Backbone as ProteinMPNN parsed JSONL, in Angstrom:
{"seq_chain_A": "MNRNKTAKLVLMATLASLPMTAVADSGFFIGGSIGAATLDEDFEGLGLDTDSTSFGFNAGWRFSDLLALEAGYHNFGKFEETLDVGGLLSDVTVEADGFTVGFAASIPLGGTTSLFGRAGAFFWDADTAINDFNLARPEDNNLYYGAGADVSISARLSLIGDWTRYELEETESDVISIGFRYRF", "coords_chain_A": {"N_chain_A": [[96.731, 89.621, 106.943], [93.733, 91.378, 106.822], [91.966, 93.227, 104.225], [90.771, 95.634, 105.124], [92.248, 96.345, 107.483], [94.7, 96.749, 106.151], [94.121, 98.813, 104.723], [93.533, 100.879, 106.625], [95.947, 101.098, 107.859], [97.492, 102.271, 105.634], [96.378, 104.548, 105.355], [96.669, 105.908, 107.86], [99.432, 106.109, 107.862], [99.887, 107.726, 105.677], [98.364, 110.12, 106.546], [99.917, 110.905, 108.724], [102.167, 111.718, 107.549], [101.581, 114.166, 106.265], [102.527, 116.881, 107.066], [105.045, 117.557, 105.766], [107.434, 119.127, 103.392], [107.05, 119.309, 99.928], [109.142, 118.235, 96.993], [109.064, 117.927, 93.654], [110.37, 116.529, 90.774], [111.499, 116.148, 87.56], [112.724, 112.997, 86.093], [114.454, 109.925, 86.808], [113.241, 107.246, 88.902], [112.939, 104.902, 91.629], [111.314, 102.199, 93.29], [109.217, 100.514, 95.838], [107.13, 98.125, 97.394], [104.769, 96.873, 99.75], [101.994, 94.571, 100.611], [98.559, 93.546, 100.767], [96.877, 91.266, 98.851], [93.915, 90.232, 97.219], [91.866, 87.567, 96.282], [89.121, 86.842, 94.922], [87.318, 84.941, 93.376], [86.264, 82.732, 90.518], [88.893, 80.949, 89.603], [90.689, 79.356, 87.15], [88.635, 77.5, 87.418], [88.39, 76.987, 89.993], [86.622, 77.916, 92.831], [87.774, 80.657, 94.616], [88.293, 82.33, 97.617], [90.158, 84.46, 99.144], [93.166, 85.801, 100.731], [96.622, 87.092, 100.371], [100.06, 88.035, 101.149], [101.557, 90.393, 99.449], [104.083, 91.699, 96.988], [106.016, 94.244, 95.454], [108.221, 95.753, 93.125], [109.167, 98.761, 91.334], [110.28, 100.91, 88.64], [110.838, 103.912, 86.828], [110.347, 106.774, 84.67], [110.066, 110.079, 85.259], [108.323, 112.358, 83.608], [107.286, 115.023, 84.271], [105.69, 116.948, 86.869], [103.329, 115.809, 86.607], [103.249, 113.539, 84.835], [104.202, 110.115, 84.362], [106.205, 107.453, 83.133], [106.316, 104.026, 83.878], [107.764, 100.84, 84.893], [107.62, 97.623, 86.304], [107.636, 94.764, 88.677], [105.568, 92.483, 90.014], [104.481, 90.502, 92.673], [102.123, 88.273, 93.736], [102.231, 86.53, 95.973], [101.033, 83.686, 97.926], [98.061, 82.373, 97.316], [95.931, 80.461, 99.334], [93.57, 77.938, 100.185], [91.211, 75.651, 101.48], [89.03, 73.655, 99.83], [86.023, 72.103, 98.734], [86.524, 69.782, 96.437], [85.126, 67.846, 94.144], [83.782, 66.457, 96.061], [85.616, 65.819, 98.076], [87.723, 67.195, 100.515], [90.282, 69.554, 99.867], [93.394, 70.98, 99.465], [93.934, 73.889, 97.85], [95.947, 75.98, 95.946], [97.253, 78.998, 94.68], [99.554, 80.629, 92.788], [100.811, 83.777, 91.563], [102.481, 86.041, 89.462], [104.169, 88.744, 87.817], [104.89, 91.089, 85.134], [104.836, 94.701, 84.779], [104.043, 97.46, 82.681], [103.447, 100.844, 82.13], [101.791, 103.98, 82.526], [101.542, 106.563, 84.64], [99.668, 109.231, 86.001], [99.738, 112.202, 87.746], [98.308, 114.467, 90.349], [99.143, 117.264, 91.716], [98.774, 118.194, 95.094], [99.432, 120.353, 96.57], [101.928, 121.417, 98.908], [103.094, 118.69, 100.442], [101.944, 116.462, 99.139], [100.465, 114.356, 96.705], [97.987, 113.098, 94.467], [97.563, 109.944, 92.443], [96.936, 108.33, 89.566], [97.138, 105.208, 87.825], [97.803, 103.088, 85.069], [98.015, 100.256, 82.824], [99.773, 97.741, 80.903], [99.846, 94.316, 82.112], [101.827, 91.457, 82.334], [101.699, 88.364, 82.971], [101.992, 85.139, 84.807], [100.849, 82.097, 86.427], [100.613, 79.434, 88.762], [98.611, 76.852, 89.549], [97.324, 74.677, 92.027], [96.301, 71.412, 93.292], [96.32, 69.802, 96.231], [99.121, 70.018, 96.277], [99.36, 68.895, 93.563], [100.181, 69.818, 90.408], [97.735, 71.819, 88.796], [97.303, 73.628, 86.707], [98.93, 75.962, 84.511], [98.349, 78.823, 83.937], [98.965, 81.894, 81.627], [99.064, 85.073, 80.616], [98.48, 88.357, 79.148], [97.177, 91.216, 80.466], [95.14, 93.931, 81.635], [96.033, 96.499, 84.115], [95.176, 98.686, 86.817], [95.038, 101.507, 88.812], [95.01, 103.712, 91.858], [96.313, 106.24, 94.092], [98.106, 107.747, 96.671], [100.819, 109.886, 97.1], [103.442, 110.911, 99.266], [105.505, 113.165, 100.076], [108.467, 112.692, 102.089], [111.007, 113.571, 102.073], [113.362, 115.513, 100.12], [113.742, 113.636, 98.192], [112.625, 111.218, 98.695], [109.662, 109.441, 99.091], [106.701, 108.221, 100.599], [104.309, 105.971, 99.7], [101.024, 105.137, 99.067], [98.703, 102.784, 97.818], [96.046, 101.464, 95.844], [95.557, 98.946, 93.644], [94.198, 97.36, 90.708], [94.453, 94.194, 89.297], [94.057, 92.456, 86.413], [93.531, 89.111, 85.666], [93.117, 87.123, 83.454], [89.911, 86.137, 83.403], [89.587, 86.856, 85.867], [89.997, 88.967, 88.794], [92.287, 90.553, 90.768], [92.67, 92.531, 93.816], [94.927, 94.894, 95.102], [96.206, 96.274, 97.942], [98.46, 98.396, 99.078], [101.595, 99.579, 100.792], [104.404, 101.729, 100.408], [107.473, 102.738, 99.116], [109.013, 105.631, 97.223], [111.994, 106.523, 95.502], [113.465, 109.266, 94.206], [115.908, 110.058, 91.824]], "CA_chain_A": [[95.96, 90.929, 107.242], [92.624, 91.693, 105.932], [91.956, 94.33, 103.624], [90.342, 96.886, 105.973], [93.393, 96.576, 108.375], [95.612, 97.221, 105.676], [93.624, 100.226, 104.273], [93.662, 101.643, 107.663], [97.37, 101.402, 107.968], [97.92, 103.146, 104.637], [95.567, 105.86, 105.621], [97.288, 106.497, 109.056], [100.85, 106.569, 107.461], [99.788, 108.843, 104.9], [98.055, 111.242, 107.372], [101.011, 111.205, 109.635], [103.334, 112.292, 106.748], [101.24, 115.267, 105.418], [103.203, 118.248, 107.134], [106.259, 117.587, 105.148], [107.227, 119.92, 102.084], [107.285, 118.32, 98.696], [110.015, 118.719, 95.796], [108.815, 116.92, 92.594], [111.279, 116.822, 89.814], [111.451, 115.018, 86.337], [113.885, 112.104, 86.267], [114.588, 108.542, 87.155], [112.916, 106.845, 90.192], [112.782, 103.419, 91.727], [110.208, 102.225, 94.312], [109.056, 99.201, 96.354], [105.918, 98.146, 98.154], [104.322, 95.433, 100.245], [100.472, 94.875, 100.68], [97.61, 92.406, 100.709], [96.215, 90.868, 97.711], [92.923, 89.426, 97.407], [91.411, 86.599, 95.085], [87.521, 86.306, 95.372], [86.715, 84.802, 92.045], [86.515, 81.491, 89.931], [89.994, 81.06, 88.957], [90.757, 78.071, 86.573], [87.519, 76.429, 87.754], [88.165, 76.79, 91.36], [86.038, 79.078, 93.496], [88.643, 80.854, 95.748], [87.985, 83.807, 98.412], [91.384, 84.257, 100.039], [94.102, 86.809, 100.696], [97.978, 86.798, 100.642], [100.87, 89.206, 101.075], [102.103, 90.707, 97.95], [105.11, 92.666, 96.974], [106.348, 94.736, 94.155], [109.206, 96.835, 92.703], [109.147, 99.483, 89.924], [111.237, 101.833, 88.221], [110.493, 104.727, 85.726], [110.994, 108.107, 84.308], [109.015, 111.116, 85.455], [108.611, 113.461, 82.787], [106.992, 116.262, 84.996], [105.019, 116.617, 88.142], [102.056, 115.252, 86.034], [103.125, 112.378, 84.061], [105.52, 109.188, 84.315], [106.444, 106.093, 82.526], [106.866, 103.234, 84.76], [107.729, 99.404, 84.64], [107.782, 96.97, 87.472], [107.337, 93.407, 88.846], [104.518, 92.341, 91.035], [104.261, 89.037, 93.082], [100.79, 88.097, 94.587], [102.229, 85.638, 97.021], [100.455, 82.517, 97.728], [96.639, 82.195, 97.805], [95.804, 79.035, 99.798], [92.432, 77.653, 100.69], [90.685, 74.348, 101.563], [87.678, 73.807, 99.177], [85.546, 70.83, 98.368], [86.748, 69.397, 95.21], [84.625, 66.496, 93.906], [83.27, 65.7, 97.526], [86.875, 65.693, 98.817], [88.358, 68.474, 100.967], [91.406, 69.504, 99.079], [94.147, 72.111, 99.576], [93.962, 74.605, 96.682], [96.828, 77.097, 96.057], [97.354, 79.82, 93.418], [100.635, 81.65, 92.94], [100.89, 84.573, 90.545], [103.439, 87.124, 89.482], [104.389, 89.167, 86.537], [105.651, 92.408, 84.963], [103.949, 95.753, 84.257], [104.556, 98.511, 82.002], [102.248, 101.656, 81.895], [101.911, 105.338, 82.697], [101.077, 107.159, 86.012], [99.323, 110.636, 86.07], [99.715, 112.757, 89.292], [97.567, 115.654, 90.736], [99.836, 117.822, 93.058], [97.626, 118.927, 96.009], [100.32, 121.344, 97.154], [102.56, 120.879, 100.098], [103.93, 117.315, 100.211], [101.109, 115.347, 98.754], [99.904, 114.291, 95.402], [97.219, 111.933, 94.212], [97.932, 109.52, 91.283], [96.441, 107.219, 88.824], [98.005, 104.378, 87.071], [97.248, 102.185, 84.137], [98.943, 99.619, 81.789], [99.652, 96.105, 80.637], [100.564, 93.24, 82.992], [102.272, 90.331, 81.65], [101.686, 87.455, 84.179], [101.796, 83.599, 84.75], [100.382, 81.579, 87.479], [100.516, 77.949, 89.168], [97.516, 76.511, 90.392], [97.638, 73.225, 92.328], [95.369, 70.883, 94.35], [96.905, 68.987, 97.062], [100.525, 69.877, 95.726], [99.271, 68.394, 92.325], [99.945, 70.878, 89.534], [96.607, 71.669, 88.009], [97.347, 74.553, 85.549], [99.895, 77.113, 84.442], [97.893, 79.941, 82.953], [99.801, 83.038, 81.551], [98.406, 85.986, 79.695], [98.741, 89.718, 79.398], [95.972, 91.92, 80.791], [95.25, 95.426, 82.084], [96.102, 96.924, 85.421], [94.901, 100.122, 86.829], [94.74, 101.741, 90.276], [95.057, 105.026, 92.247], [96.843, 106.285, 95.455], [98.68, 109.005, 97.285], [102.26, 110.074, 97.275], [103.614, 112.026, 100.348], [107.125, 113.353, 100.157], [109.194, 112.79, 103.296], [112.251, 114.418, 101.925], [113.337, 115.867, 98.741], [113.931, 112.54, 97.205], [112.022, 109.969, 99.08], [108.395, 109.597, 99.353], [105.754, 107.323, 101.176], [103.236, 105.684, 98.705], [99.901, 104.241, 99.475], [97.708, 102.647, 96.625], [95.227, 100.37, 95.468], [95.576, 98.552, 92.08], [93.524, 95.858, 90.256], [95.044, 93.429, 88.207], [93.22, 91.474, 85.663], [94.118, 87.863, 85.424], [92.261, 86.237, 82.522], [88.583, 86.687, 83.697], [89.658, 86.946, 87.33], [90.679, 90.187, 89.184], [92.85, 90.569, 92.107], [92.824, 93.811, 94.304], [96.189, 94.815, 95.925], [96.275, 97.463, 98.611], [100.041, 98.44, 99.542], [102.128, 100.767, 101.184], [105.802, 101.564, 99.894], [108.383, 104.114, 98.902], [109.533, 105.818, 96.09], [113.145, 107.216, 95.693], [113.668, 110.082, 93.001], [117.455, 110.352, 91.638]], "C_chain_A": [[94.978, 91.0, 106.402], [92.888, 93.04, 105.28], [91.828, 95.763, 104.214], [91.569, 97.184, 107.019], [94.399, 97.377, 107.531], [95.304, 98.672, 105.075], [93.687, 101.221, 105.373], [95.149, 102.11, 107.953], [97.954, 102.33, 106.996], [97.413, 104.344, 104.959], [96.33, 106.669, 106.877], [98.561, 106.897, 108.662], [100.85, 107.738, 106.632], [99.422, 110.23, 105.56], [99.183, 111.738, 108.094], [102.16, 111.831, 108.917], [102.841, 113.616, 106.172], [101.938, 116.622, 105.698], [104.419, 118.595, 106.527], [106.134, 118.61, 103.885], [107.64, 118.973, 100.979], [108.162, 119.038, 97.548], [109.674, 117.694, 94.706], [109.385, 117.438, 91.3], [111.011, 115.733, 88.688], [112.531, 114.229, 86.515], [113.659, 110.841, 86.727], [114.025, 108.215, 88.62], [112.811, 105.28, 90.375], [111.76, 103.316, 93.129], [110.053, 100.566, 94.578], [107.928, 99.231, 97.259], [105.461, 96.701, 98.706], [102.692, 95.677, 100.672], [99.772, 93.521, 100.839], [96.93, 92.341, 99.44], [95.07, 89.988, 97.91], [92.279, 88.79, 96.178], [90.155, 86.279, 95.583], [86.833, 86.116, 93.89], [86.916, 83.119, 91.658], [87.847, 81.483, 89.095], [90.544, 79.535, 88.46], [89.831, 76.934, 87.095], [87.442, 76.284, 89.37], [87.597, 78.161, 91.992], [86.792, 79.565, 94.753], [87.955, 82.274, 96.175], [89.001, 83.801, 99.456], [92.393, 85.603, 99.912], [95.606, 86.285, 100.798], [98.798, 88.1, 100.808], [101.558, 89.154, 100.003], [103.225, 91.583, 98.13], [105.391, 93.231, 95.652], [107.478, 95.638, 94.039], [108.828, 97.584, 91.459], [110.298, 100.387, 89.689], [110.597, 102.689, 87.099], [111.027, 106.048, 85.483], [109.738, 109.105, 84.673], [109.272, 112.169, 84.577], [108.149, 114.915, 83.371], [106.454, 115.898, 86.268], [103.75, 115.857, 87.783], [102.153, 113.85, 85.548], [104.38, 111.408, 84.213], [105.287, 107.897, 83.763], [106.931, 105.096, 83.565], [106.752, 101.615, 84.483], [107.907, 98.803, 85.925], [107.51, 95.348, 87.456], [106.421, 93.397, 90.158], [104.452, 90.84, 91.413], [103.098, 88.956, 94.066], [100.993, 87.373, 95.889], [101.538, 84.467, 96.899], [98.896, 82.469, 98.105], [96.353, 80.943, 98.136], [94.268, 79.024, 100.476], [92.054, 76.183, 100.6], [89.282, 74.254, 100.952], [87.297, 72.286, 99.085], [85.525, 70.629, 96.963], [86.2, 67.938, 94.886], [84.114, 65.696, 95.011], [84.459, 65.367, 98.348], [87.387, 67.039, 99.246], [89.567, 68.373, 100.479], [92.079, 70.911, 99.384], [94.358, 72.771, 98.31], [95.026, 75.816, 96.914], [96.955, 77.776, 94.644], [98.516, 80.701, 93.633], [100.851, 82.258, 91.683], [101.895, 85.601, 90.585], [103.631, 87.549, 87.971], [104.992, 90.629, 86.518], [104.696, 93.434, 84.332], [104.608, 96.729, 83.52], [103.346, 99.534, 81.747], [102.615, 103.119, 82.319], [101.049, 105.599, 84.152], [100.707, 108.732, 85.667], [99.082, 111.125, 87.384], [98.875, 114.227, 89.207], [98.307, 116.241, 91.874], [98.678, 118.454, 93.725], [98.448, 120.093, 96.789], [100.97, 120.836, 98.605], [103.514, 119.588, 99.664], [103.22, 116.282, 99.568], [100.538, 115.489, 97.482], [98.992, 113.107, 95.154], [97.729, 111.394, 92.759], [96.969, 108.511, 90.864], [97.263, 106.494, 87.97], [97.151, 103.35, 86.136], [98.281, 101.542, 83.191], [98.783, 98.399, 81.501], [100.355, 95.444, 81.773], [100.69, 92.056, 82.335], [102.532, 89.192, 82.837], [101.694, 86.035, 83.745], [101.473, 83.166, 86.168], [100.637, 80.025, 87.566], [99.489, 77.778, 90.013], [97.73, 74.844, 90.696], [96.516, 72.826, 93.372], [96.017, 69.817, 94.969], [98.43, 68.795, 96.595], [100.524, 69.324, 94.3], [99.176, 69.52, 91.293], [98.654, 70.974, 88.608], [96.717, 72.472, 86.487], [98.332, 75.381, 85.538], [99.625, 78.23, 83.54], [98.873, 81.094, 82.802], [98.875, 83.692, 80.457], [98.868, 87.486, 79.866], [97.24, 90.511, 79.427], [96.168, 93.391, 81.272], [95.489, 95.398, 83.763], [95.832, 98.4, 85.558], [94.647, 100.325, 88.35], [94.932, 103.228, 90.534], [95.645, 104.947, 93.595], [97.315, 107.633, 95.746], [100.208, 108.949, 97.413], [102.677, 111.25, 98.204], [105.021, 112.052, 100.474], [107.515, 113.404, 101.688], [110.522, 113.498, 103.375], [112.255, 114.827, 100.609], [113.519, 114.942, 97.734], [113.009, 111.395, 97.447], [110.478, 110.321, 99.437], [107.623, 108.24, 99.744], [104.56, 107.185, 100.176], [102.31, 104.862, 99.393], [98.992, 103.997, 98.232], [96.854, 101.491, 96.781], [95.266, 100.027, 94.009], [94.91, 97.209, 91.928], [94.196, 95.428, 89.186], [94.046, 92.413, 87.608], [94.015, 90.143, 85.308], [93.112, 86.932, 84.639], [90.643, 87.065, 82.878], [88.428, 86.887, 84.988], [90.256, 88.411, 87.678], [91.232, 89.946, 90.659], [93.12, 92.13, 92.596], [93.921, 93.747, 95.162], [96.091, 96.205, 96.705], [97.634, 97.427, 99.311], [100.297, 99.765, 100.035], [103.756, 100.556, 100.826], [106.406, 102.74, 99.839], [108.628, 104.337, 97.466], [110.758, 106.794, 96.121], [113.424, 107.902, 94.252], [115.301, 110.397, 93.021], [117.423, 111.864, 90.994]], "O_chain_A": [[95.192, 90.72, 105.222], [93.768, 93.825, 105.632], [92.502, 96.754, 103.935], [91.77, 98.36, 107.319], [94.905, 98.422, 107.94], [96.168, 99.544, 104.983], [93.892, 102.396, 105.07], [95.47, 103.267, 108.224], [98.816, 103.131, 107.359], [98.173, 105.299, 104.797], [96.537, 107.882, 106.84], [98.933, 108.007, 109.042], [101.658, 108.653, 106.79], [99.988, 111.279, 105.253], [99.42, 112.946, 108.094], [103.045, 112.415, 109.543], [103.693, 114.251, 105.553], [101.998, 117.462, 104.8], [104.896, 119.723, 106.655], [105.044, 118.912, 103.4], [108.427, 118.036, 101.116], [107.958, 120.204, 97.212], [110.054, 116.543, 94.922], [109.04, 118.5, 90.781], [110.426, 114.667, 88.881], [113.439, 114.753, 87.16], [112.505, 110.63, 87.099], [114.39, 108.968, 89.523], [112.628, 104.514, 89.429], [111.53, 104.28, 93.859], [110.513, 99.646, 93.902], [107.706, 100.261, 97.896], [105.749, 95.625, 98.181], [102.245, 96.777, 100.998], [100.417, 92.49, 101.025], [96.419, 93.36, 98.976], [95.167, 89.044, 98.694], [92.167, 89.437, 95.136], [90.019, 85.535, 96.555], [86.037, 86.893, 93.364], [87.588, 82.364, 92.361], [87.858, 81.989, 87.973], [90.79, 78.657, 89.287], [90.145, 75.747, 87.191], [86.592, 75.596, 89.935], [88.037, 79.275, 91.708], [86.559, 79.034, 95.839], [87.329, 83.067, 95.472], [88.808, 83.236, 100.532], [92.277, 86.35, 98.94], [95.822, 85.165, 101.259], [98.242, 89.181, 100.615], [102.115, 88.146, 99.567], [103.415, 92.177, 99.191], [104.945, 92.608, 94.689], [107.665, 96.357, 95.02], [108.184, 97.003, 90.585], [111.179, 100.557, 90.533], [109.767, 102.1, 86.406], [112.063, 106.427, 86.03], [108.578, 108.841, 84.356], [110.284, 112.862, 84.686], [108.682, 115.918, 82.896], [106.642, 114.791, 86.772], [103.144, 115.285, 88.689], [101.264, 113.036, 85.799], [105.51, 111.897, 84.188], [104.22, 107.306, 83.932], [107.993, 105.365, 84.127], [105.76, 101.157, 83.917], [108.411, 99.552, 86.762], [107.221, 94.743, 86.423], [106.547, 94.155, 91.12], [104.374, 89.997, 90.519], [103.153, 89.556, 95.139], [100.183, 87.481, 96.81], [101.357, 84.087, 95.742], [98.605, 82.538, 99.299], [96.498, 80.132, 97.221], [93.853, 79.95, 101.174], [92.545, 75.503, 99.7], [88.364, 74.784, 101.578], [88.101, 71.383, 99.315], [84.672, 71.175, 96.263], [86.783, 66.948, 95.329], [84.01, 64.471, 94.961], [84.294, 64.628, 99.318], [87.483, 67.95, 98.424], [90.117, 67.273, 100.534], [91.364, 71.901, 99.538], [95.079, 72.121, 97.554], [94.97, 76.523, 97.92], [96.773, 77.143, 93.604], [98.508, 81.485, 94.582], [101.069, 81.543, 90.705], [102.205, 86.069, 91.681], [103.301, 86.814, 87.041], [105.449, 91.237, 87.486], [103.87, 93.1, 83.481], [105.815, 96.859, 83.724], [102.328, 99.112, 81.199], [103.812, 103.381, 82.44], [100.119, 104.917, 84.582], [101.541, 109.391, 85.046], [98.291, 110.546, 88.128], [98.826, 114.94, 88.205], [98.128, 115.751, 92.989], [97.795, 119.092, 93.152], [97.85, 120.688, 97.686], [100.464, 119.932, 99.27], [104.393, 119.544, 98.803], [103.79, 115.203, 99.404], [100.13, 116.586, 97.1], [99.323, 112.061, 95.713], [98.235, 112.182, 91.961], [96.265, 107.901, 91.669], [98.128, 107.109, 87.346], [96.042, 102.906, 86.436], [99.269, 102.168, 82.807], [97.717, 97.851, 81.78], [101.332, 95.955, 82.321], [99.711, 91.584, 81.756], [103.55, 89.231, 83.527], [101.463, 85.695, 82.584], [101.843, 83.901, 87.083], [100.853, 79.391, 86.534], [99.378, 78.396, 91.072], [98.148, 73.997, 89.907], [95.94, 73.617, 94.118], [96.306, 68.852, 94.262], [98.945, 67.68, 96.522], [101.626, 69.249, 93.756], [98.135, 70.177, 91.277], [98.572, 70.178, 87.672], [96.315, 72.027, 85.412], [98.761, 75.657, 86.659], [100.357, 78.589, 82.618], [99.613, 81.328, 83.757], [98.154, 83.102, 79.653], [99.656, 87.74, 80.777], [96.372, 90.399, 78.562], [97.273, 93.934, 81.274], [95.18, 94.462, 84.499], [96.137, 99.23, 84.702], [94.127, 99.451, 89.044], [95.016, 103.99, 89.57], [95.593, 103.91, 94.256], [96.923, 108.59, 95.079], [100.748, 107.927, 97.839], [102.321, 112.404, 97.967], [105.676, 111.108, 100.915], [106.883, 114.135, 102.45], [111.052, 113.921, 104.402], [111.282, 114.577, 99.898], [113.485, 115.26, 96.545], [112.641, 110.673, 96.52], [110.164, 111.37, 100.001], [107.964, 107.203, 99.176], [103.896, 108.172, 99.861], [102.661, 103.998, 100.197], [98.547, 104.981, 97.641], [96.937, 100.68, 97.703], [94.985, 100.909, 93.198], [94.979, 96.24, 92.684], [94.51, 96.149, 88.238], [93.343, 91.669, 88.291], [95.08, 90.201, 84.692], [92.404, 86.102, 85.208], [90.352, 88.241, 82.655], [87.297, 87.099, 85.425], [90.963, 88.97, 86.84], [90.676, 89.264, 91.519], [93.723, 92.898, 91.846], [94.051, 92.793, 95.929], [95.896, 97.223, 96.041], [97.91, 96.495, 100.066], [99.618, 100.779, 99.87], [104.308, 99.461, 100.928], [105.97, 103.728, 100.43], [108.497, 103.459, 96.613], [110.605, 107.854, 96.728], [113.589, 107.2, 93.254], [115.879, 110.874, 93.997], [118.476, 112.436, 90.709]]}, "name": "protein", "num_of_chains": 1, "seq": "MNRNKTAKLVLMATLASLPMTAVADSGFFIGGSIGAATLDEDFEGLGLDTDSTSFGFNAGWRFSDLLALEAGYHNFGKFEETLDVGGLLSDVTVEADGFTVGFAASIPLGGTTSLFGRAGAFFWDADTAINDFNLARPEDNNLYYGAGADVSISARLSLIGDWTRYELEETESDVISIGFRYRF"}
């Protein structure tokens, strides 16, 4: 699924949920999401321009309607592309995943909706291969940041739509996702 189709899906789902009433409390929350990740960079010497299906889980503590601490896991899926490597067509794959820890700040818009921004540290590793031969296993910790909308569909359950950029050494991956958040 390309980035434009995913963005339209997130927007339609968010707009469809606007008439509900919101209740935002402090406390523990969990969430999960699925989306589309893009990689359009030179990663470990390989010029990739591809997408994959990604997913993630997170949990955290909401201090107020405005600030939360969150930690999670994100899997980018498998980026695959056929490239000319040294004059030969080769199947190139990159798989990456990692853990996040950071903060999210929200701006309640009234009713059911709030906008949020998030940022923190991303601790990741990846596997890169050409024709199923392992090329490299880079790992690092870098920044992630993003923004999105939270629409309450009940007193405890919210629909989340967001965009997040993950830094992977000198490469970036953008993820557009839709998911849920459950507040205890």
